[in-house]
N, C-alpha and C positions, 0 to 999 in steps of 0.2 A: 157181806162176810160175816159169819156168826162165830163165835169164840165161846165154849164152855169152859170155866176152871172149875174142877173139882176136886173137891175134898181141902178147902183152905181153910184157914183160920180166918174169920171175918169179923173186922170190928164194924159198927155201923156207924159209927161217930158218937152214940150216946153213951150213958152209964150203965148199960147192962153187961156189959164187957163183950168179950168174944165170942162166937159159936163156930163149930165146923158145919159147912156147908158147900154148895156149888151155885156159880153164878153165871148167867148168859149174857154176853154183849154182842148187841148187833150193831154194826157201823160203830160210831163212838159213844152209845148209850148202853147203860145197863137197864135190861127189860126184862129179868127175873132172877131172884134170890131165892135161893132154898136153904131152911134151916136145917136140913138133913144131907149129909154128903150122899151122893150118889143116885138122888131122886130126881135130877134134872134130865131128861131123854137128850144124849148128843144130838141125834139125826146125822145131818149131813155135815154140821159144825167141826170147827178144829177144837179138838179136846187138849186141855191142859192140865197137869197131873199139878195141883195147887198143895199135895201134902208138904207138910214143913215149912208152908209161905202163908205171909198174912196179907189179906186186902185190908186196904182202908179208903176212904172217902178221898177224893182231891181236897188238897188243901187250898186255902183262900190267903192270897198277900193282899191284905186291907190298904196298905199305904207303900204303894210300889213306886221304884222310879227307873224303870225299864232301860231308859236311854242313857242313865248315869253308868259312868265308870270310874276309875279312880281317880276324880279329879282333887286338885288341892283348893280351886279357887272358882267362883262362879265365870269369872274371867277366862278361866282354862276352858271350863265348860261350852262359853260360847264362841269361844275361837276355834273349835274343831270342826272344819267341815262337816257340812251335812251327810256328806257319802261316806264318811267315815263314823259319824255318829249312827246311821242308819245301820251299818254293821254291827256296832257295840249293840243296838237295841234287838237285834235279829240274835244275835249269840246269847244276849241276857235271856230272851224269849226260851230259847231251846234250854240253857241251863236250869230256869224254872222249871219246865217240864218235865226233866230228867230228874229234878227234884222232888217232884211229886206236887208241884201246883197246877192246878186246873184252871185256876181265874187271879188274874190280879186286876186290883182297882187301882188304877193311876192317882199318883198326888201331884202330879206334875213332870211334865217333860223339858230337854233342852231346847226344842226349835219347834215351831209351827208344822201342825201336820205329820211331825215325825211318828208319833204313836199312832196314829191314823192310819198310816201308810204300813207299819209292821201289823198292826190287826187286821188288815183288809188282807195282806200275804198270809197270816196264819187261817182266816175264816175261808179262803179260797183254796187252803191244801198247799198253798206254794212255798211254805215254810213252816216247821213245828214249833209249836208253842202253846201255852194257855190262852183261855178266853182273855180279852183284854176289855176293859172299859178305859178307853182313850180320854186322854186329858190335855190339856193346852199348855202353855210354858206358866211356869210360877210368876204371881203378881209381883213380888219381888224382882224377878229378872226384866220384867217388862218395864219398872219403875226406875229399874238399876242402868238398863240399857238406852232409856230416852233422857235421863240426866245429862 
């Protein structure tokens, strides 16, 4: 499926500021950007009027903890059953995506393989979320739980 956004204010992420133009999206990829509004032919693509709106690059979370919730201690995190913790991670993934984050680099998870399962669910289209560079549990948790 192709989408063409016409006449949006586009910020490319550099210091040159915004310009008004068109953007073509195919699947989940931006395939063309025009610096002149109305210059991309729509063809059979869905057209979205971008006038009055701004497009920005996807944001990257460079130190994310997608499986964390409002815990008050390490022990509370460890005590949460893995099934419930999976739901926390999936809900957080959707929240990150809705906030404009398209990539998360994990800095630690609560349980083994939890982020791997979430990442795979997102990658296969079973759940909405950003790209995730999955991680293992934090070294401190591993040391704490084996002492």
